[in-house]
Structures are given as C-alpha cells and as structure tokens.
C-alpha positions as CSV (number, residue, x, y, z in Angstrom):
1,M,0.1,0.0,0.1
2,D,1.7,3.3,-1.1
3,V,0.6,6.4,1.2
4,T,1.4,10.2,0.6
5,V,1.7,12.4,3.8
6,L,1.2,16.0,2.1
7,S,2.2,19.0,4.1
8,L,1.8,22.5,2.8
9,V,4.5,24.8,3.1
10,N,3.8,28.5,4.1
11,G,7.0,29.1,5.5
12,P,9.7,27.7,8.0
13,T,8.7,24.2,9.3
14,G,9.4,23.9,13.2
15,C,10.3,20.7,14.9
16,G,6.9,20.7,16.7
17,T,4.8,20.5,13.6
18,R,7.4,17.8,12.3
19,T,6.7,15.7,15.2
20,P,3.1,14.2,14.4
21,V,4.1,13.8,10.8
22,L,7.0,11.6,11.8
23,A,5.0,9.8,14.3
24,C,2.2,9.1,11.6
25,V,4.8,7.8,9.0
26,D,6.2,5.6,11.7
27,A,3.1,4.1,12.4
28,L,2.3,3.7,8.8
29,K,5.5,2.1,8.2
30,A,5.2,-0.4,10.9
31,A,1.8,-1.6,9.3
32,G,3.7,-2.4,6.1
33,A,2.8,1.0,4.1
34,R,5.3,2.4,1.7
35,V,5.2,6.3,2.6
36,E,6.3,9.4,0.8
37,L,6.8,12.7,2.4
38,A,5.4,15.5,-0.1
39,E,5.8,19.2,0.6
40,A,3.7,21.6,-1.6
41,D,3.9,25.5,-1.7
42,D,1.7,26.0,-4.9
43,D,-1.0,24.3,-6.5
44,A,1.2,22.2,-8.9
45,G,2.6,20.5,-5.6
46,I,-1.0,19.4,-4.5
47,D,-2.3,18.4,-8.1
48,T,0.7,15.7,-8.0
49,V,-0.7,14.3,-4.9
50,V,-4.4,14.6,-5.5
51,T,-3.8,13.0,-9.0
52,G,-1.8,10.1,-7.9
53,D,-2.8,6.4,-6.7
54,A,-1.5,6.8,-3.1
55,R,-3.7,7.2,-0.3
56,I,-3.5,10.5,1.0
57,V,-2.8,12.1,4.6
58,V,-2.7,16.1,4.8
59,A,-0.9,17.4,7.6
60,A,-2.8,20.4,8.5
61,D,-3.4,23.0,11.3
62,T,-6.5,24.8,9.8
63,D,-9.9,24.1,7.8
64,A,-8.5,26.5,5.0
65,Q,-5.7,24.1,4.4
66,V,-7.7,21.0,3.8
67,R,-9.9,23.2,1.8
68,A,-7.0,24.0,-0.5
69,V,-6.5,20.3,-1.3
70,L,-9.9,19.7,-1.7
71,R,-9.9,22.6,-4.3
72,R,-7.4,21.6,-6.3
73,A,-8.8,18.0,-6.3
74,V,-12.0,19.2,-7.7
75,R,-10.3,21.5,-10.4
76,C,-8.1,18.5,-11.4
77,L,-11.0,15.8,-11.5
78,A,-14.0,17.5,-12.4
79,P,-15.0,16.9,-15.9
80,P,-15.7,19.6,-18.4
81,P,-19.5,19.7,-19.2
82,S,-19.1,18.7,-22.6
83,S,-17.4,15.7,-21.5
84,R,-19.8,14.7,-18.7
85,P,-19.4,10.8,-17.9
86,D,-22.8,8.8,-18.0
87,D,-22.3,7.2,-14.5
88,L,-21.8,10.6,-12.7
89,P,-25.1,11.5,-10.6
90,G,-27.2,14.1,-11.9
91,D,-27.0,16.0,-8.7
92,R,-23.1,16.2,-9.2
93,T,-20.4,18.0,-11.2
94,V,-17.6,16.1,-9.6
95,P,-16.7,12.3,-9.3
96,D,-16.2,11.1,-5.8
97,L,-13.0,12.6,-4.5
98,P,-9.9,10.8,-3.4
99,P,-10.5,10.1,0.6
100,L,-8.4,12.2,2.8
101,A,-7.0,11.7,6.3
102,I,-6.4,14.9,8.4
103,L,-3.1,14.9,10.4
104,P,-3.7,17.4,12.9
105,L,-0.4,19.3,13.6
106,A,0.4,22.3,16.3
107,Q,-3.6,23.1,16.0
108,T,-6.7,20.6,15.1
109,P,-8.6,21.8,12.3
110,D,-12.4,22.4,13.3
111,L,-13.2,19.6,10.8
112,V,-11.7,16.8,12.6
113,A,-14.0,17.2,15.5
114,A,-17.2,18.2,13.3
115,L,-16.8,15.0,11.2
116,K,-15.4,12.9,14.2
117,L,-12.1,12.1,12.2
118,P,-9.1,10.3,14.0
119,D,-6.9,13.1,15.6
120,T,-3.8,11.2,16.9
121,P,-0.8,10.3,14.5
122,E,-1.2,6.4,15.4
123,A,-5.1,6.6,15.0
124,V,-4.6,8.6,11.5
125,A,-2.2,5.9,10.4
126,A,-4.9,3.0,11.5
127,A,-7.7,4.5,9.8
128,V,-5.8,5.1,6.6
129,I,-4.4,1.4,6.7
130,G,-7.9,0.0,7.5
131,G,-9.4,1.9,4.6
132,A,-12.9,2.6,5.8
133,V,-14.1,6.0,4.3
134,K,-16.8,8.2,5.4
135,R,-18.5,10.3,2.4
136,T,-19.6,13.9,3.5
137,D,-21.4,16.8,1.5
138,L,-19.1,19.4,-0.2
139,L,-20.1,23.0,-1.5
140,R,-18.7,24.6,-4.9
141,N,-19.0,28.3,-5.7
142,D,-19.1,30.1,-9.2
143,A,-15.6,31.9,-8.3
144,G,-14.0,28.5,-8.3
145,G,-13.8,27.7,-4.7
146,V,-15.0,24.8,-2.5
147,T,-16.4,25.1,1.2
148,V,-16.2,22.1,3.6
149,H,-17.4,23.9,6.8
150,G,-19.3,27.0,6.0
151,V,-19.5,30.5,5.1
152,R,-20.7,33.6,7.0
153,V,-21.4,36.7,5.4
154,G,-21.4,39.7,7.6
155,G,-21.7,39.4,11.2
156,G,-20.0,42.2,12.7
157,D,-21.3,45.4,14.1
158,T,-22.2,47.0,10.8
159,P,-25.5,45.7,9.2
160,W,-25.6,45.0,5.7
161,R,-28.3,44.3,2.8
162,G,-28.2,41.9,0.1
163,K,-30.6,39.7,-2.0
164,I,-30.3,35.9,-0.7
165,A,-32.4,33.2,-2.7
166,L,-32.3,29.4,-2.0
167,D,-33.4,27.6,-4.8
168,D,-36.6,29.3,-5.7
169,A,-37.0,30.9,-2.3
170,I,-36.4,34.5,-1.7
171,L,-35.3,34.7,2.1
172,T,-34.7,38.5,1.5
173,A,-35.0,40.7,-1.2
174,G,-32.2,43.5,-0.5
175,Q,-34.2,46.1,1.5
176,E,-33.6,44.8,4.9
177,A,-30.7,45.3,7.2
178,L,-29.0,41.9,7.8
179,V,-26.8,41.0,10.7
180,T,-25.4,37.8,9.0
181,C,-26.3,35.0,6.8
182,V,-24.7,31.7,7.1
183,V,-24.5,28.8,4.4
184,A,-23.5,25.6,6.5
185,N,-22.4,22.0,5.5
186,A,-20.9,21.3,8.8
187,D,-21.7,22.7,12.4
188,G,-18.6,25.2,12.4
189,Y,-21.2,28.1,11.7
190,G,-24.3,26.5,13.9
191,E,-24.0,29.4,16.2
192,V,-22.5,33.0,15.9
193,D,-22.0,35.3,18.8
194,G,-24.3,33.1,21.0
195,L,-27.0,33.2,18.2
196,P,-28.4,29.8,17.4
197,L,-28.4,29.6,13.4
198,S,-28.4,26.2,11.9
199,Q,-28.1,22.6,12.6
200,P,-26.5,21.1,9.4
201,D,-25.7,17.7,8.6
202,P,-22.9,17.0,6.3
203,C,-24.1,13.7,4.7
204,D,-27.7,14.7,3.9
205,G,-27.1,16.3,0.5
206,K,-28.6,19.8,1.3
207,L,-26.8,23.1,2.6
208,D,-28.2,25.0,5.1
209,V,-28.9,28.6,5.1
210,A,-30.0,31.1,8.0
211,V,-30.3,34.7,7.7
212,A,-30.4,37.0,10.8
213,V,-32.6,39.8,10.6
214,P,-32.8,42.6,13.5
215,F,-36.0,44.0,14.2
216,V,-36.3,47.3,16.4
217,H,-39.4,47.7,19.0
218,R,-39.7,51.1,20.1
219,G,-41.6,51.2,23.6
220,L,-42.4,54.1,25.7
221,F,-39.2,54.5,27.1
222,K,-36.6,52.7,25.3
223,R,-36.1,50.7,22.1
224,R,-35.7,47.0,22.2
225,T,-33.9,44.8,19.3
226,R,-34.7,41.2,18.5
227,V,-33.2,39.0,16.0
228,E,-35.5,37.1,13.8
229,V,-33.8,33.9,12.3
230,R,-34.9,32.8,8.8
231,R,-33.8,29.0,7.9
232,A,-33.8,26.9,4.8
233,A,-32.1,23.9,3.2
234,G,-31.7,23.2,-0.4
235,R,-29.6,22.7,-3.4
236,A,-28.2,26.1,-4.2
237,V,-28.1,29.9,-2.7
238,E,-27.3,33.0,-4.5
239,I,-26.1,35.9,-2.4
240,T,-25.9,39.4,-4.2
241,P,-24.6,42.3,-1.8
242,V,-25.8,45.7,-2.2
243,D,-22.5,46.9,-1.1
244,P,-19.0,45.1,-0.5
245,V,-19.5,43.1,2.6
246,P,-16.8,40.6,4.4
247,F,-17.3,37.0,4.8
248,V,-15.7,34.2,6.2
249,D,-15.3,31.0,4.0
250,D,-13.8,28.1,6.0
251,G,-11.7,30.2,8.2
252,V,-10.5,32.3,5.0
253,V,-11.5,36.1,5.1
254,G,-12.7,38.0,2.1
255,E,-15.1,40.6,0.7
256,L,-17.9,39.6,-1.3
257,R,-18.5,42.4,-4.0
258,R,-21.0,40.6,-6.3
259,K,-23.5,37.9,-6.6
260,R,-21.9,34.5,-5.7
261,T,-23.6,31.4,-5.8
262,W,-22.8,28.3,-3.6
263,W,-24.4,24.7,-4.5
264,M,-24.2,21.6,-3.0
265,E,-22.0,18.3,-4.3
266,R,-23.7,15.5,-2.5
267,A,-21.3,13.0,-0.9
268,A,-18.2,14.3,-3.2
269,A,-15.6,14.3,-0.4
270,G,-14.3,11.5,1.3
271,W,-12.3,10.9,4.8
272,Y,-10.5,7.9,6.4
273,V,-12.3,7.0,9.5
274,D,-11.8,4.5,12.4
275,A,-12.9,1.2,11.3
276,P,-16.5,0.1,12.2
277,A,-16.1,-2.0,15.6
C-alpha cells in the first residue's frame, strides 16, 4: 500500500509541527505501508498528490489548508460539461474525490471534531491502513472555490443588505438590514456570537442557510432589538450584496462584492475514519 503524507508549506517548518508527521509515518511503516513525504508550496505540488494513486494524509493546522487540497482535487478531477460521464450522478458536477486523512499539527482543524475524524498520529495511520471511508457533502461556488465547513457573510457591528435566494425561495429581497447570513455544510457556523443559526448535517445532501434579521421595537421609554432567524435548506444559494460585505469561508476572510452562488455536491468528499467495531 502506498501512502503520501502531504504538508502545505507556508514558511519555515518547526520541529513541533514535524513531530506528528514523523509519528504517523512510523505507524504507517510499521503496518507495512510504503510512505512518501510531500511538501507543496503551490497548486502544482498539490495537484501531483491528488492525481496520484497513493492514499493521502494531509498534515494541517486549519480548515483552510484542507480546503486548499480539496479545491485542487476538484479542479483536477471535475470533467468539463461537454465530457460529462454517464455514471456521474445527476446532482453532481464532480466524481467522488479521493479520500483524505487529516493529521493535526500544532492546532487541530475544526473539521476533525465536526466530522468525528481520528485525531492522533497513530489513529490517523490506523484509519488509512484500514481503508474505511466516510463520504460527506461538499459545496462549490461560481468563483472556483469549495467549502467543507461553511460560509458566514457579515456578522460584525455593521448591518448589510443583500438579496439571498435559496433554490426558488427568496429569503430576503435586499431591502432589509441583515446581521449575518450563514451557508452551512458542517456545524462550524451553527452558532454565531451566541445566536443559534443552523444545525446542518454534512451527509444529508442539502446546504443549510440561516439569515439573521434585526427588528427594533420602540417602547414608551426605550427601544428593544430582537433578531429573527430565517432558516431553509436546499441545493443552491445565491447571495447578491448591495454593497461590499466581509465574509469568512472555511476560515478564509474575504470581501463579497458581487453575486456569488454556492451549490451542493452530495457525498463528493471522502475521509478516512476509524474502522467499524
């Protein structure tokens, strides 16, 4: 069995971050695997790994690093519309992506807990050797990105406005002030600033959308503000901001300036998990 342990290099690699990698490699070799260590500092380095035949371990601190690997897997493996294979499910634009194991380094990516993945070097190695795979949903967007955990648009002290449409339903037409909007696949954005927003299931084939809208009640002596949360689930969501608004997508901060659409790729992602008892 061939296994590649992939590390994404953004700067000097310290001894502390290499310790889990070496421990995982030792456990893999002890189980009879042939192990290759790969470091990638650009897309080409990731592409070489995701298009190979070896089982893949991603050494990561953050969800964003895991997402970077999935993004390249989608780019490399998604067929062009003109060459869509007959066996690709009708609600998918990508085939089953190669399974990944996540090896936590100095920090543990939130996805590990959210998806109940093995979290020690020895457990990660055992899962890869065992070969049991859990398939979960994946979100794509029309800017070329992918999302595993979720997206939060807005959410600071400044309200924003935008049109939000889920499939054929309009959740807000753009006239109302909004606190935040969450597009969730896993539970990383189930709650924001103490406000319960969604309870997504990463295996149900649907994306969950929650829109928080503030309402001000003017009393005789003071004003009170309550927040209404509109929730819905479906296949695709389209968000069109009136003005640029900050957003966070799997931990990566950006600014949404124009319409963007996220859609569901049911069960496209795969993860090595502990073998069933």
